[in-house]
C-alpha positions as CSV (number, residue, x, y, z in Angstrom):
1,M,30.3,-11.8,1.0
2,A,27.3,-9.8,-0.1
3,M,26.6,-6.2,0.5
4,L,22.9,-5.7,1.3
5,P,21.1,-2.8,-0.5
6,V,20.2,-1.2,2.8
7,N,21.9,1.8,4.5
8,F,21.4,3.1,8.0
9,G,21.5,6.9,7.8
10,S,23.3,9.0,10.4
11,G,20.2,9.1,12.7
12,K,19.9,5.2,12.6
13,R,23.5,4.1,12.9
14,I,23.1,2.9,16.5
15,D,19.9,1.0,15.6
16,G,21.8,-0.6,12.7
17,A,24.6,-1.7,15.1
18,M,22.0,-3.2,17.4
19,V,19.9,-5.1,14.9
20,T,22.9,-6.5,13.0
21,T,24.5,-7.7,16.2
22,I,21.1,-9.2,17.4
23,A,20.7,-11.0,14.1
24,S,24.2,-12.3,14.0
25,G,24.0,-13.6,17.6
26,G,21.5,-16.3,16.7
27,M,23.2,-17.6,13.6
28,A,25.0,-21.0,13.3
29,N,26.3,-20.2,9.8
30,G,27.3,-16.7,8.7
31,S,27.1,-13.3,10.2
32,F,26.4,-9.7,9.4
33,D,29.2,-7.1,9.4
34,Y,28.2,-3.6,10.0
35,D,30.2,-0.4,9.3
36,I,29.0,2.2,11.7
37,S,30.8,5.0,9.9
38,S,28.9,4.3,6.6
39,G,25.8,2.5,7.8
40,N,26.4,-0.4,5.3
41,V,25.7,-4.0,6.1
42,I,27.3,-7.1,4.5
43,F,26.6,-10.8,5.0
44,K,29.4,-13.3,5.0
45,I,29.5,-17.0,5.4
46,S,32.8,-18.9,5.5
47,Q,34.1,-22.2,6.4
48,S,37.6,-23.7,6.2
49,F,37.9,-26.6,3.8
50,V,41.7,-26.7,3.7
51,G,42.9,-30.0,2.3
52,S,39.3,-31.1,1.7
53,K,37.1,-31.7,-1.3
54,I,33.6,-30.3,-0.9
55,S,30.7,-32.0,-2.5
56,P,28.2,-30.0,-4.6
57,A,25.7,-30.6,-1.8
58,V,27.9,-28.6,0.7
59,Y,28.4,-25.9,-1.9
60,D,24.6,-25.7,-2.5
61,Y,24.0,-25.6,1.2
62,M,26.3,-22.6,1.7
63,V,24.7,-20.7,-1.2
64,D,21.2,-21.6,0.0
65,C,22.0,-20.6,3.6
66,A,23.4,-17.2,2.4
67,M,20.4,-16.5,0.2
68,M,17.8,-17.5,2.8
69,T,19.5,-15.5,5.6
70,I,19.6,-12.4,3.4
71,A,16.0,-12.9,2.4
72,E,15.0,-13.3,6.1
73,Y,16.7,-10.1,7.4
74,F,16.8,-7.7,4.5
75,G,13.2,-6.4,4.9
76,K,13.6,-6.1,8.6
77,F,16.9,-4.1,8.3
78,L,15.3,-1.9,5.7
79,A,12.3,-1.3,8.0
80,V,14.5,-0.3,10.9
81,S,16.6,1.9,8.7
82,E,13.5,3.7,7.4
83,G,12.0,4.1,10.9
84,K,9.1,1.7,10.1
85,M,10.3,-0.7,12.8
86,T,11.9,-0.2,16.2
87,V,14.7,-2.3,17.6
88,P,12.3,-3.9,20.2
89,Q,9.9,-4.7,17.3
90,F,12.8,-6.2,15.3
91,M,13.6,-8.5,18.3
92,K,10.1,-9.8,18.2
93,A,9.8,-10.2,14.5
């Protein structure tokens, strides 16, 4: 789990809910969790490996996936939170 250094202020909370939901909807691995009361966003990726040994390649994939996803969406979330991008623009970006 990783908290993103972006916060949707009180005037952008609905936009935050919309863009995190839109972003999470298209993901195969991981999702964004959004706290509408605080405007904070976290990214989480999880998989059950109960009774299994995971290879270093699987571990690397999960870390890389998390890092790439955060890198892809952080700037867009920040732009929406600062009013530099609208929700429709986010959907096209």
